[in-house]
C-alpha positions in Angstrom: 0.0 0.0 0.0 2.8 2.5 0.9 4.7 1.8 -2.3 1.5 2.3 -4.3 1.1 5.7 -2.6 4.6 6.5 -3.6 3.9 5.6 -7.2 0.7 7.7 -7.3 2.5 10.7 -5.7 5.4 10.3 -8.1 3.2 10.4 -11.2 1.5 13.6 -9.8 4.9 15.1 -9.1 6.2 14.2 -12.6 3.1 15.7 -14.2 3.7 19.0 -12.4 7.5 19.1 -12.6 8.5 16.9 -15.6 10.7 14.6 -13.6 10.3 12.2 -10.7 11.0 13.5 -7.1 14.3 12.4 -5.4 12.9 12.5 -1.9 9.8 11.2 -0.1 9.4 14.6 1.6 8.5 16.1 -1.8 5.6 13.7 -2.3 2.2 14.4 -0.8 0.7 11.5 1.1 3.9 9.6 1.6 6.0 9.0 4.7 9.2 7.1 5.7 7.1 4.5 7.4 4.2 2.5 6.1 0.8 3.5 7.7 0.9 0.5 10.0 4.6 1.0 10.9 5.6 -2.4 9.5 7.9 -1.1 6.7 10.5 1.6 6.3 10.1 3.3 2.9 13.0 4.6 0.9 13.3 6.3 -2.5 16.3 6.3 -4.9 16.1 8.5 -8.0 17.8 7.4 -11.2 18.3 10.4 -13.5 14.8 11.9 -13.0 13.2 9.5 -15.4 13.3 6.5 -13.1 13.2 5.6 -9.5 13.3 2.7 -7.1 11.0 2.7 -4.0 11.8 0.1 -1.4 9.8 -1.1 1.6 12.0 -2.9 4.2 10.2 -4.9 6.9 10.6 -3.8 10.5 9.9 -5.5 13.8 7.8 -8.7 13.8 7.1 -8.2 10.0 10.9 -8.9 9.4 10.2 -12.5 10.5 8.7 -13.0 7.0 12.2 -13.6 5.6 10.9 -14.4 2.1 9.4 -11.0 1.8 11.6 -8.8 4.0 11.9 -6.3 1.2 9.5 -5.2 -1.5 10.6 -3.0 -4.4 8.8 -0.9 -7.0 11.0 0.2 -9.9 9.6 2.7 -12.3 11.1 3.8 -15.6 9.3 6.4 -17.6 6.0 5.4 -16.1 6.4 1.6 -16.4 6.4 -0.2 -13.1 8.1 -3.5 -12.1 7.5 -5.0 -8.7 10.0 -7.2 -7.0 12.2 -8.8 -5.9 9.5 -11.6 -5.4 6.3 -10.7 -7.1 4.4 -13.2 -5.0 5.0 -11.0 -1.9 2.8 -8.4 -3.4 -0.2 -10.7 -3.4 -0.2 -11.3 0.4 
């Protein structure tokens, strides 16, 4: 859910500024923690036309070792989830 919010906010930012934002603080409705506090959210910009958003499990959620990290990589509007797409279906 938190990474989907990042994606939506990034598309709004890109529409207004022409490039993706390099920091979560520039994106409305996003935060460095997921709403439930189970994941730490980070953002890495790749040249303004691409970014990688990562959700890293915290606390008890980190016991799910198969899905300790979820990623959303977007290049010019096209998204790819990973590293294990099955984790996104839970």
